[in-house]
N, C-alpha and C positions, 0 to 999 in steps of 0.2 A: 504493499500500500504505500502510496506516495505522502511524504510527510512535510510538504513544503511549508505548511502554516508553523512548524514546530522548530525547523531547523535554521541556522543562519546560512546566508548564501555562501555557496562553495568557493572558496578561495583557492583551492587547488585544481579546480577544473581548467583543462588546458586552453579552452576557448573563451572569448568574451565577445560582448556586442560592441560593435564600432558605433560611431555617432550616427550612422545612417540605418541603424537596426539590424545589422547583418552579423551573423556569427564569424569571427576570425580567429584564427589559431594565434595565441598570446606571442608566440616567437616568429612565426613565419608570416602571419597575416593571411595565410591560405584560407578559403573559406571552408566551412565544416563539410566533412564527407563522411556518411555512414560506413563503418566498417562490419563485416560479416565474416565471423571466425567459424569456418565450417566445422572445424573440429573443437570447437569449444563454445556451445551454445549458451553456456551460462555466462561466459565472459561477454558474449554480445548482448546478453539480456541485460547485464549489470551496465554496461556502457550506455544502453539506450534510457535505462531507468535514470541514470547520472544525467543524461542530457535532458531528459524531460523535467527532472527536479530543478535543474539550473535554470531552464527557460522559465518555469513556473515560478521560482523565486525571484528572477529579474523583472518578470511581468508585475507581479505582486508589488515590487517596488515601485514601479513606474505608475501603477494604479495609485498609490497613496501619495508619492512625492509630486509627480508631474499633474495628475488630475484630482487630488485632493479627495479621493473617495475614502470611505471609511469602512473598516470591517464590522459586520453585524453577525454575532453569534446566533445560531438558531437552536431550538430546544432537542434536535436529533443530533448534536454534535458537529453539525456542518456549519457554514458561514457563508455569507454572500458579500459583495462589495456594493456599495451604494452611495449616491451623492448625499452630502450632509444636509439635513433638513428634508430629506425626500418626502416624507409624510406630509408636511405642511407646504409643498411646492404646489402652486395653484395651475401651473402650466400642463406641458406634456410629460409623459413618463415613458421612457424606452426600457423595455425589459428584454434582455438577451439570453437565450436559452440554448446551450451548445449540445453536441452529440454525446453519445455515452463514450466510455473508454477512460482514458487517464487524462484527458484534457480538464483544465480547472479554470476558474474566473479568468476573465481576459483573454482567453486563447481559444481560437476556433481549432487549430491543429498545430500541436507543436512540431510535428515532422516538416510542416510547411514553413514554420518559422525558422527551423534549422536550415532548410534549403533557400528559401525565398526572403527571409527577413521578416520583421514584425509588421510591416506594412501589409503583408500578405497573408500571414498565419496568425495574427492577433486581433484582437477586438477594437484595438487602438484607434483605427481609422473611424470606426462607430462613435467612439468616446469623443473625438474631435468633432464630428458633426453635431453630437448632441451638446457640446459645449458652445459652438457657434450659434445653436438654435435656442439657447438657454433651456434646454430639455434635460430633466433629472433622468438619473440611470439607476437600474437595478441589475446587476451582473449576478445571475444565478451560478450555482456551483453543484450541479447535480450528481457529480463524480465524488464529491466529498463526503465523508460520513458514512454510515453503514446501512443506510435505508436505499430504496430505490430511487430512481429519477422522478418517478411519478409522485412519490411521497414528498420529495424535495420541492417540486413544483407548487404542490397543493400548500405546502408550508409556507413558501414565500408568499404565495397568494393570500393566505389566510392572515399572516403575521404582518404584511408590508402592503402589498398592492391593494387589497381591499380596504385597509385603513388609511390609504393616501387621500390627498385632495386633489389629485391631478385631474384636470378636466378631460384630457385625452390620454389614454394608455395604448401605446404601440408594442407589439411584440415580434421579435425576430427568431425564429426557431430552427435550427440546424440539425438535420438527421434525425436522430431519436427524440431530440427536443420536441420535434413537432408532434410526435406521438404522445410525449408526456403533457403537452399543452391540450391536446385533444381530450385526452383523459381527464383533465381538469374541467374542460368544457361540459363533458358528460355528467360531471358530477355536481357542478355549480353553474348550471346553463344560464339561468336568469341574471345572476350577479355578473358574470362573464360577459353576456350580451350587454349588460347596462353600462359596463365600465370599459370594455376594450373596443377601440374605435377600429382598428385593423390589425391584421396577423400577416406577416410574411413567412411562408414556409420555403426553407431553402435545402433542395434535395431531401425532402422529409420522409420519415417513415411512417407518418400518420395514414389512417385510412378512413374515409367517409363510411364506407360500408362494413367493414369489420369491428369498428370500435362502436358501442351502443350510443349513437348521437341520437337517434330520432328524426323525424322529419324537421322538427324546429332547429335542431343544433345544424343539420346539413344545410337548411336553408339560409341560416345565419352565415356559415362559413362561406357560401356561395356569393353573398353580397358584401362581406367584409374581410375576405382573405385573397390572397394570390400565392400561386405555388409556382416557383422556379425549378425546372428539372433539367438534368444533365441531358445534353443535346449536342448535336453537330450544327445545328441552326445558329445563326447570330444571335447574339442577346436580345431577349425580349420580344422573339418572334412567337407566335401561337403554336403550340404544340400540343399533342395528346387527343383524346377523343372526347366525344360526348358523355361517355361512361365515367369521366373523370369527376363530373359533378361540380367542378368549379373551374376558374380560369387558371390554365397552365401556359407557363411561358417558358421560353429556352433560357437556361442559366448562362448561356455562350461559353460554356466549358462542358468537358467530360470528366473533369475531375472533382470528385465529391469534396475534398479539402478545401479548393479554390473557391467553392461556389459563393460563401459569404462575400468575399471580397470583389470578385468579378460582378455580383449582383447589386452592391451596396447602392450605387447611385439610383438605379432603377427601383430599389426598395424604398428610398426615401422620397423618390417622385411618386410612388404609389401612396404612401402615407400622406404627403402633402395634398394629393388629389381627395383623399377621403375626408379631409377637414376642409377643404374649400367649399364655399358656401355655393349651393347651386343657384345659378342666375335665374331670376324672374324674367319672363318674357316682357318686353317693353311695350307700351300702348301701340306704338307704331306696327309692332310685330303682330299685336292681336288684331288691329285694324285691317292689317293687309291679309290675314288669314280670313278675316270675316268677309272682306271685299272679294277674295278669290273665290270663297264658297258661293257668294251671291251671284258673282259673274258666270261661275260654272253652273248653278242652277237655271240662270237665264238663258244660257247657251243651249241647255238640254231642253228648256221650254221651247225654244225657237225652231228645235228640230222635231 
């Protein structure tokens, strides 16, 4: 089990992060390369666990120092990172739910961080957007603690999100995080419908048909969510079939780990669209339509 929350950052790790967020060897400045020892599987696993721990510790430090997020302990032994005063924040609230596995708060994929840097594999670009938009954040941590991801997401909702003053709640769910959110929707349908403005599913594991949503839950997701799936098509092209039950767009990548970063701008455009007031027809438009109908009726009468 990863113990990043309890250990000081590793000073003996041979790599460190450069100013541009890439892992470089401390002596040679070479980029990180995964090593696979065919005859020593335990050593390979140990090295990868060490890498995961180092990345997690580094990101935790950035969350606290650079973005001023605070760590909030939950009753099941897990914790989350969130904006100071998040419960009193009256504007928008962004909730990030990552995939299952060994990833922790602030990270979509530690492997992608190792290969492509913090801008590609971490949640830092999302935090930067939230800061620019004066949006509060809660970074869930569903792989921390001893309970299931579904339990963690429900606990975050009950203890934090449902208690917040946010006018709009936006959710971004990656992989299994999507299934955990839909599990929450199944259990607390009315409250989630009332509080959540929009959900972005990124190569999500959820199912509209195999999870006990019911018609009301499926109808709500159809109008309040969008799913980006792995595809060879360019980003944001329509994909999927009518059986999908909701809008499905191309993620612009075939890499599961890359989906959150590649889709980010599209996700935020979707959120902005969901809170944009619908334009009322102008008197001119109403008159024009009325005149068009009258002219059409007169023309039909003439014939």
